[in-house]
N, C-alpha and C positions, 0 to 999 in steps of 0.2 A: 656586423650584420647577423641577424638571427636567421638560420636556415629553416625551411619548412620540411616537415616529414612528408612521407608519401601520401598521407591522408589529410594534409593541410593544417595540422596543428603546429602553430609557431613555437610553442614552448614544450611540446611533448617530446618523448624520447625518439631518437632516430630509429628507423626500421632495422630489424635484425635480419641479416642475410646469412643464413647458415652455409657452412662450407659443403661442397659436394662430397658425396660418398661414392666415388666413381666405381669402385669395385662392385658394391651392392647394386647400384643403379644399372650398371652394364649387365650384370648377371640377370637382373629382372627383365631388362630390355631384350635379352637373348632367350627369354622364356624359360630360364632355369627355375626349378621348383623353389617357390618361396620358403618352404620349410628348410631346404638346404642353404638358401641365402641367409635366412634368419640365424641359422646355426653358425654359419661362417662369419656373419657380421651382426652379432646380437645388439649392437648399439645403433643399427640402422633402422630408424622409424619406418622407412619406406617398406622394408621387408615385413614388418609387423602389420602395417596398414594393408598390404596385399593379402596376408593371411586372414586378417579380420574381415575384409571386404568379401573374400571368397566364402568364408564361414557364414557371413550374413546372407549372402545369396542362397546358399544351401538351406540355411535355417528359415529364411523368409518363405521359401518354397513350400514349407510345411503348413502353410495357411494359418498363420497366427498362433500356433502352439509354441510354447517355450520348449526348446529342445537342446540337445548337446551342442549343436552348431551355434546357436545363439549365445550360449554360455561361453563357448570357446572364442567366439568373436569378441565378446566383452573382455575376456582375458587378453587376447592378442592386442586389441585396441588399447587397453590400459597399459600394456607393456610398451607399445609404440609411443603412447602419450608420455609416459614417464621417461623413456629414453630420450625423447624429443625435448622434454623439459630440462633434462641434464645438459644436453647440447646447447639449448637456448641460453641457459644460465652461464655456461662456459664462454658464450659469445656475447655477453653483456646484457642480456634481457633481465629485467628486474621484476618480472611477474606481470607486466602489463606493457602495452604498447604494440606498435605495428610489427607483424610477422607476415609480410606480403605474400599472397598466393602467387603472384607473378614471378617470384623467384623460385625456380624449380626445386632446389634443395630444401625449401621450407615445406614442400607439399607432403612429405612423409609424416611430419608432425601434424599438419593440418588435416590430412586424411585420417590419421589415427584418432584425432579428436572427433571428426565427423563420424567415423565408425563407432566410436564409444557412445556418441549421442544416439545413433540408431539402435545399438544393442541395449542401451539403458532404456530407451523408449519401449523396446520389444519386451523387456522384463518388467515394465511398469515402474522403473526408477525415475520418476518425473523430476525430482530435484537434480539428479545428475544430468539428465537430458537438458534441463534449463541451464545448468552451469556450463555445459559444453557449448550450447548455442551462444551464451554470453561470451565465452572465451573466443569462439570463432569470430564473433562480431568485433571484439576488442582487437584481435590479431589482424583481421582484414574483413571489412564489411562485405566484400565479394565472396568470401570463402564458403559460407553456408549455401549460397546459390550454386556455386561451382560444384558443391558436393550433393546437390539435390535436396537440401534441407530447408529450403525457403518456403 
């Protein structure tokens, strides 16, 4: 019998469920400084996503002008994205297929992709913005809406 993936594709790859990074996740839940969490856990996409999202909030408050915070957000998000790709590949992802938003440990990667999309849009990098949206759609059709990118 052929099993279904979480998105109903009978022949597609099974969803990737990343392992928890309990130390980094707990530190962030305890409101520790994301800079310190990223330094202590550089492979934790969730720490980079926190840094990117905070920088985006500061940068977007500057009313549409490209500034240091937007560029920092882009760099933080790209770091979280790449660290997430490394972890996804180590866990069987082949560059496509489900990475469910509903699985909390996947959210660091997905949030990094979302932040990268927002930063790319802010600096006018429309091709990167579109690639990020396509990746989110491929990973989980719900992810873009969860991240406010719908």
